[in-house]
C-alpha positions as CSV (number, residue, x, y, z in Angstrom):
1,X,15.9,156.2,104.2
2,X,16.6,158.9,106.8
3,X,16.0,156.5,109.7
4,X,18.6,154.1,108.2
5,X,21.4,156.9,107.8
6,X,20.5,158.0,111.4
7,X,20.9,154.5,112.8
8,X,24.1,153.9,110.9
9,X,25.4,157.2,112.4
10,X,24.6,156.0,115.9
11,X,26.2,152.6,115.3
12,X,29.4,154.0,114.1
13,X,29.5,156.8,116.8
14,X,28.9,154.1,119.6
15,X,31.7,151.7,117.7
16,X,34.1,154.7,117.7
17,X,33.7,155.6,121.3
18,X,34.0,152.1,122.4
19,X,37.0,151.5,120.5
20,X,38.6,154.7,121.6
21,X,37.9,153.8,125.1
22,X,39.1,150.4,125.0
23,X,42.3,151.7,123.5
24,X,42.8,154.2,126.1
25,X,42.2,151.7,128.9
26,X,44.3,148.7,127.6
27,X,47.1,150.3,125.6
28,X,50.3,148.9,126.7
29,X,53.3,151.0,126.9
30,X,56.7,149.5,126.3
31,X,59.7,151.3,127.9
32,X,63.4,150.7,128.1
33,X,65.8,151.4,131.0
34,X,69.6,152.0,131.5
35,X,71.1,152.2,134.8
36,X,74.1,151.4,137.1
37,X,75.0,151.4,140.8
38,X,76.7,149.5,143.6
39,X,76.6,146.0,144.7
40,X,77.2,144.2,148.1
41,X,78.2,140.6,147.7
42,X,78.8,137.7,150.0
43,X,78.6,133.8,149.9
44,X,76.6,132.6,153.0
45,X,78.6,129.3,154.0
46,X,79.4,127.4,157.3
47,X,82.8,126.1,155.6
48,X,84.5,129.5,156.2
49,X,84.1,133.0,157.3
50,X,83.2,135.6,154.7
51,X,82.7,139.1,154.8
52,X,80.7,141.1,152.3
53,X,82.6,143.9,150.0
54,X,81.4,146.4,147.5
55,X,81.4,146.1,143.8
56,X,79.7,147.9,140.9
57,X,77.1,146.9,138.3
58,X,75.5,148.1,135.0
59,X,72.0,147.1,133.7
60,X,69.5,147.3,131.0
61,X,66.0,146.3,130.9
62,X,62.7,146.3,128.7
63,X,59.2,147.2,130.6
64,X,55.8,146.5,129.8
65,X,53.5,149.0,131.3
66,X,50.0,147.3,131.9
67,X,47.6,149.9,133.0
68,X,45.0,147.6,133.5
69,X,47.0,145.3,135.7
70,X,48.1,145.6,139.3
71,X,51.6,144.7,138.0
72,X,54.1,145.8,135.3
73,X,56.7,143.4,134.0
74,X,60.2,143.7,132.8
75,X,63.0,141.6,131.4
76,X,66.5,142.6,132.0
77,X,70.0,141.9,132.0
78,X,72.8,143.3,134.5
79,X,76.6,142.8,134.5
80,X,78.5,143.1,138.0
81,X,81.8,142.8,139.5
82,X,81.5,141.6,142.9
83,X,84.0,141.4,145.8
84,X,84.2,139.0,148.8
85,X,86.7,138.5,151.6
86,X,87.5,135.0,153.0
87,X,89.2,134.5,156.4
88,X,92.6,132.6,155.4
89,X,96.3,132.3,156.2
90,X,99.5,133.9,155.0
91,X,102.7,131.6,155.1
92,X,106.0,133.4,155.3
93,X,109.2,132.2,156.9
94,X,107.8,128.8,158.1
95,X,104.9,130.7,160.0
96,X,101.1,130.8,159.2
97,X,99.5,134.2,160.3
98,X,95.7,135.1,159.7
99,X,94.9,137.2,156.9
100,X,91.6,138.4,154.9
101,X,91.8,137.0,151.7
102,X,90.3,139.5,148.7
103,X,88.5,137.6,146.0
104,X,86.3,139.1,143.2
105,X,83.8,137.4,140.6
106,X,82.2,138.8,137.6
107,X,78.6,137.9,137.0
108,X,75.7,138.2,134.3
109,X,72.2,138.0,135.3
110,X,69.2,137.5,133.2
111,X,65.7,138.4,135.0
112,X,62.0,138.4,134.5
113,X,60.5,140.9,137.3
114,X,57.0,141.5,138.2
115,X,56.7,145.1,139.4
116,X,53.6,145.3,141.9
117,X,52.0,148.8,141.9
118,X,52.2,149.9,145.7
119,X,51.8,153.6,144.8
120,X,50.8,154.3,141.2
121,X,53.6,155.8,139.1
122,X,55.7,156.2,142.2
123,X,56.6,153.0,144.0
124,X,56.8,149.4,143.0
125,X,57.5,146.2,144.8
126,X,59.8,144.1,142.6
127,X,60.3,140.3,142.4
128,X,61.2,137.3,140.2
129,X,63.6,134.9,139.1
130,X,67.1,135.2,137.7
131,X,69.5,133.0,135.7
132,X,73.2,133.7,136.4
133,X,76.5,133.1,134.7
134,X,79.5,134.0,136.7
135,X,83.2,133.6,136.4
136,X,85.7,132.1,138.8
137,X,86.0,133.3,142.5
138,X,89.3,135.2,141.4
139,X,91.9,135.6,144.2
140,X,93.2,139.3,143.8
141,X,96.4,139.3,145.6
142,X,99.8,138.8,143.5
143,X,101.3,136.9,146.5
144,X,98.9,133.8,145.6
145,X,101.7,131.0,146.4
146,X,101.8,132.1,150.2
147,X,98.0,132.2,150.7
148,X,96.0,129.4,152.2
149,X,92.8,128.3,153.7
150,X,92.4,126.1,156.5
151,X,88.9,123.9,156.8
152,X,88.3,120.9,158.8
153,X,92.1,120.4,160.1
154,X,92.7,120.7,156.2
155,X,94.8,123.1,154.8
156,X,95.0,124.0,151.1
157,X,96.0,126.7,148.6
158,X,93.8,129.8,148.5
159,X,93.7,129.7,144.7
160,X,91.7,126.2,145.1
161,X,88.6,128.1,146.0
162,X,88.4,129.8,142.5
163,X,86.5,126.8,140.9
164,X,83.0,127.6,142.0
165,X,79.9,127.0,140.1
166,X,79.3,128.9,137.1
167,X,75.7,128.5,136.5
168,X,73.2,129.5,139.2
169,X,69.5,130.3,139.9
170,X,68.6,133.3,142.0
171,X,65.3,135.0,143.3
172,X,65.3,138.7,143.5
173,X,63.2,141.0,145.7
174,X,63.3,144.7,146.3
175,X,61.5,148.2,145.2
176,X,61.6,150.9,142.7
177,X,61.0,154.5,143.6
178,X,60.9,157.5,141.2
179,X,59.0,159.2,138.3
180,X,58.9,158.4,134.7
181,X,62.5,159.4,133.6
182,X,64.5,158.8,136.9
183,X,64.1,155.8,139.3
184,X,66.2,154.4,142.1
185,X,66.1,150.8,142.7
186,X,67.2,148.7,145.7
187,X,67.2,144.7,145.4
188,X,68.1,141.6,147.2
189,X,69.5,138.6,145.3
190,X,69.6,135.1,146.9
191,X,71.0,132.3,145.3
192,X,69.0,128.9,145.4
193,X,71.7,126.7,144.0
194,X,74.9,125.7,145.7
195,X,77.5,128.1,144.5
196,X,80.3,126.2,145.9
197,X,79.1,122.6,144.4
198,X,81.9,122.4,142.0
199,X,84.4,122.4,144.7
200,X,83.2,119.1,146.1
201,X,84.9,117.6,143.0
202,X,88.1,118.3,144.4
203,X,88.0,116.2,147.9
204,X,89.8,119.2,149.5
205,X,87.7,118.6,153.0
206,X,86.3,115.8,154.5
207,X,82.7,117.5,154.6
208,X,80.9,118.8,151.7
209,X,81.1,122.5,150.5
210,X,77.9,124.2,150.4
211,X,77.3,128.3,150.0
212,X,74.4,130.6,148.8
213,X,74.9,133.9,147.2
214,X,73.6,136.9,148.9
215,X,73.9,140.3,146.9
216,X,72.5,143.5,147.9
217,X,72.2,146.1,144.8
218,X,71.5,149.8,144.5
219,X,71.1,151.2,141.2
220,X,69.8,154.6,139.3
221,X,67.9,154.3,136.2
222,X,67.1,156.5,133.4
223,X,63.9,155.2,131.5
224,X,62.8,155.9,127.8
């Protein structure tokens, strides 16, 4: 009887230690992050000359910390207001003069990112896909009736450029630096889809419109 009791005690002890070790090693820690920062937005295109401008963003994400993997994973959403300058024309008293036209576009992006652990608890390399819904490319000037674009020897109202494609697929790559509660993140976002494709329905020029989104983001995050 004593031998049976001793044997049961050993089995229970081993099971307890094994379970505790397994739980300690494979426990997944879920976290939440809120942040905000700056953007630099541009549309890469051969149709006209563009200049990147600064904007702002706010984001939120849920993160799974996987201690037994070489990466963590996060699901997030960010909302941004982005600005862009396009080389255009101003019409006044029968004369066209060159002018930089200012546009802005609001965007909401859903992401699923992998965070490769370059330096444990300090630095990760981030990459993954994004789905984006954006508004129109809104012309900011109140003098819209006198602003034009000239492409392929065709001149048309600058407001025509507003109707860009509103659903886009992007890829993101970047890095996150910081400790548990405060982190800094830099990210480059490239649009795989033609952001100007919807303009081709208007027959504004003889060639096709083609442009891909290019966005840099710099954000500070508070994690919980």
